[in-house]
C-alpha positions as CSV (number, residue, x, y, z in Angstrom):
1,X,122.3,110.5,66.2
2,X,124.9,111.5,68.7
3,X,128.5,112.2,67.8
4,X,130.4,108.9,68.0
5,X,133.6,109.8,66.2
6,X,135.7,108.4,69.0
7,X,134.2,105.0,68.7
8,X,133.7,104.5,65.0
9,X,137.3,103.4,64.3
10,X,137.4,99.6,64.2
11,X,140.7,97.7,64.5
12,X,141.8,95.6,61.6
13,X,143.9,93.4,63.9
14,X,143.0,89.8,64.7
15,X,141.0,89.5,67.9
16,X,142.8,88.0,70.9
17,X,142.2,87.9,74.6
18,X,145.5,89.8,75.2
19,X,144.2,92.6,73.0
20,X,140.9,92.6,74.8
21,X,142.6,92.9,78.2
22,X,144.7,95.8,77.0
23,X,141.7,97.5,75.5
24,X,139.9,97.1,78.8
25,X,142.1,100.0,80.1
26,X,140.1,102.3,77.8
27,X,136.8,102.4,79.5
28,X,135.0,104.8,77.3
29,X,132.4,103.0,75.2
30,X,130.1,105.7,73.9
31,X,128.9,109.2,73.9
32,X,125.3,109.7,75.2
33,X,122.7,111.7,73.4
34,X,123.3,114.5,75.8
35,X,127.0,114.5,75.0
36,X,128.1,112.7,78.1
37,X,130.9,110.2,78.2
38,X,129.6,106.7,78.9
39,X,132.0,104.3,80.6
40,X,132.2,100.6,80.6
41,X,129.9,99.2,83.3
42,X,131.3,97.8,86.5
43,X,130.1,94.4,87.6
44,X,129.9,92.8,91.0
45,X,133.0,90.7,91.7
46,X,131.3,87.3,91.5
47,X,129.6,88.2,88.2
48,X,132.8,89.6,86.8
49,X,134.5,86.3,87.5
50,X,131.7,84.4,85.8
51,X,131.8,86.6,82.8
52,X,135.6,86.6,82.5
53,X,135.6,82.8,82.7
54,X,133.0,82.6,80.0
55,X,135.0,85.0,77.8
56,X,138.1,82.9,78.2
57,X,136.2,79.8,76.9
58,X,134.8,81.8,74.0
59,X,138.2,83.1,73.1
60,X,139.7,79.6,73.2
61,X,137.0,78.3,70.9
62,X,137.5,81.2,68.6
63,X,141.3,80.7,68.5
64,X,140.8,77.0,67.6
65,X,138.4,77.8,64.8
66,X,138.3,81.5,63.9
67,X,136.2,80.9,60.8
68,X,133.4,79.1,62.7
69,X,130.3,81.3,62.8
70,X,129.2,80.2,66.2
71,X,132.6,80.9,67.7
72,X,132.6,84.4,66.2
73,X,129.1,85.1,67.5
74,X,129.9,83.9,71.1
75,X,133.2,85.8,71.3
76,X,131.3,88.9,70.4
77,X,128.5,88.2,72.8
78,X,130.9,87.4,75.7
79,X,132.8,90.7,75.1
80,X,129.6,92.6,75.0
81,X,128.3,91.2,78.3
82,X,131.4,92.6,79.9
83,X,130.6,96.0,78.4
84,X,133.3,95.8,75.7
85,X,130.9,96.9,73.0
86,X,133.5,98.4,70.6
87,X,135.5,95.1,70.7
88,X,132.3,93.1,70.1
89,X,131.5,95.3,67.1
90,X,135.0,94.7,65.8
91,X,134.5,90.9,66.2
92,X,131.2,91.0,64.3
93,X,132.7,93.2,61.6
94,X,135.5,90.8,61.0
95,X,133.0,87.9,61.0
96,X,130.9,89.6,58.3
97,X,134.0,89.6,56.0
98,X,133.8,85.8,56.2
99,X,130.0,85.5,56.4
100,X,128.7,88.5,54.5
101,X,125.1,87.1,54.5
102,X,124.9,86.1,58.1
103,X,121.7,87.5,59.7
104,X,123.0,86.6,63.1
105,X,126.1,88.8,62.8
106,X,124.0,91.8,61.5
107,X,121.6,91.2,64.4
108,X,124.3,91.2,67.0
109,X,126.3,94.1,65.6
110,X,123.1,96.1,65.2
111,X,122.4,95.4,68.9
112,X,125.8,96.8,70.0
113,X,125.5,99.8,67.7
114,X,122.4,100.6,69.9
115,X,124.5,100.1,73.0
116,X,127.0,102.6,71.7
117,X,124.3,105.1,70.6
118,X,124.9,104.6,66.9
119,X,121.3,104.2,66.0
120,X,121.6,104.9,62.2
121,X,124.1,102.1,61.9
122,X,122.0,99.8,64.1
123,X,119.0,100.4,61.8
124,X,121.0,99.6,58.7
125,X,122.3,96.3,60.2
126,X,119.0,95.2,61.7
127,X,117.1,96.0,58.5
128,X,119.6,93.9,56.6
129,X,119.2,91.0,59.1
130,X,115.4,91.3,58.7
131,X,115.8,91.0,55.0
132,X,118.0,88.0,55.2
133,X,115.5,86.1,57.5
134,X,112.4,87.1,55.6
135,X,111.6,83.6,54.4
136,X,113.5,81.6,57.0
137,X,111.9,79.3,59.6
138,X,112.1,80.4,63.3
139,X,115.6,79.8,64.7
140,X,116.2,79.5,68.4
141,X,118.7,81.9,69.9
142,X,120.3,80.6,73.1
143,X,120.4,83.1,76.0
144,X,123.9,83.9,77.3
145,X,123.0,85.2,80.7
146,X,122.6,84.8,83.5
147,X,125.4,82.3,84.2
148,X,124.4,79.5,84.7
149,X,121.1,79.6,82.9
150,X,118.1,78.7,85.1
151,X,116.3,75.4,84.4
152,X,113.2,77.2,83.2
153,X,115.1,79.4,80.8
154,X,113.1,80.2,77.6
155,X,115.3,81.1,74.7
156,X,113.9,83.6,72.2
157,X,114.3,83.3,68.4
158,X,116.6,85.1,66.0
159,X,113.5,86.7,64.4
160,X,112.2,88.0,67.7
161,X,115.5,89.6,68.6
162,X,115.9,91.2,65.2
163,X,112.6,92.9,65.2
164,X,112.7,93.8,68.9
165,X,116.0,95.6,68.5
166,X,115.0,97.1,65.1
167,X,111.9,98.6,66.8
168,X,114.1,99.9,69.6
169,X,116.6,101.5,67.3
170,X,113.8,103.3,65.4
171,X,112.2,104.4,68.7
172,X,115.5,105.8,70.0
173,X,116.1,107.6,66.7
174,X,112.7,109.2,67.1
175,X,111.2,107.4,64.1
176,X,108.1,106.3,66.1
177,X,106.0,105.3,63.1
178,X,108.7,102.9,61.8
179,X,109.2,101.7,65.4
180,X,105.5,100.8,65.6
181,X,105.7,99.0,62.3
182,X,108.6,96.9,63.5
183,X,106.8,96.0,66.8
184,X,103.7,95.1,64.9
185,X,105.9,92.7,62.9
186,X,107.5,91.7,66.2
187,X,104.1,90.4,67.4
188,X,104.3,87.6,64.8
189,X,107.3,86.1,66.6
190,X,106.1,86.3,70.2
191,X,106.0,82.8,71.7
192,X,105.3,83.5,75.4
193,X,103.8,86.0,77.7
194,X,107.1,87.8,78.5
195,X,107.5,88.6,74.8
196,X,103.9,89.7,74.4
197,X,104.2,92.1,77.3
198,X,107.5,93.5,76.0
199,X,105.8,94.1,72.6
200,X,102.7,95.7,74.1
201,X,105.0,98.0,76.2
202,X,106.9,99.3,73.2
203,X,103.9,99.6,71.0
204,X,102.0,101.6,73.6
205,X,104.9,104.0,74.0
206,X,105.4,104.3,70.2
207,X,101.7,105.1,69.6
208,X,101.6,107.5,72.4
209,X,104.5,109.3,70.9
210,X,102.6,109.5,67.6
211,X,99.6,111.0,69.4
212,X,97.5,107.9,68.6
213,X,96.2,107.5,72.1
214,X,93.3,105.3,71.2
215,X,95.5,102.8,69.4
216,X,97.9,102.9,72.3
217,X,95.1,102.0,74.7
218,X,94.1,99.1,72.5
219,X,97.5,97.5,72.8
220,X,96.9,97.2,76.5
221,X,94.2,94.6,75.8
222,X,97.1,92.2,75.1
223,X,97.9,92.2,78.9
224,X,96.0,89.6,80.9
225,X,95.9,89.0,84.6
226,X,96.8,85.3,84.3
227,X,99.9,85.8,82.1
228,X,102.9,83.6,82.9
229,X,105.5,86.4,83.4
230,X,109.0,85.1,84.3
231,X,111.7,87.4,83.1
232,X,110.2,90.6,84.4
233,X,110.1,89.4,88.0
234,X,113.5,87.8,88.3
235,X,116.5,89.5,89.8
236,X,118.5,89.2,86.5
237,X,115.8,91.0,84.5
238,X,117.9,94.2,84.4
239,X,121.1,92.5,83.3
240,X,122.6,93.2,79.9
241,X,120.2,92.0,77.2
242,X,121.0,89.1,74.9
């Protein structure tokens, strides 16, 4: 993993919008695998206004009920959509002190450890989330972007997002065998063609990295001409992931 000493320190102070605005002046969010400084992304003005407004609402909900799990999750998510990954990690860390067995908080913190190139920590969190949901029924996980959501929005599930990001963390760590295992498990939770194509894509790359070219080619059989692909062709498909 890359050196992330500058981003590992997490504040013990209560989360507030004022603190968030002040922290926004520090725009460094991570160190790349090549040792480059990664800065907070800049958004188009209209999108910035939308995201800021959504964050204000999330902060108000959190302030009214800071021990409500959904309020904690959404405050962290809204911060992360603005590229404030370290602050989001702090929110989830504080939330885990209240809800130490929350698979959702481990899932979201693991996702943002990926964003900040802390892949070992991401794997630990996402493995814990996977353990906690092992015998749970599928749980829908509402999308947070774009704002507003389109009428044909198709929310994923908690299980899908856990294994998607777990596979990604292993892949980025160079653990291609474990990435392939995660994505094979991931197939069990695919509910639409967008999710199937995403799985096939990562499985193909993982098996190619492993030198298993025949197995990689077999994964392409999942791709059909008549698939109902929506996310991959929309203009918001390259926005920050949920």
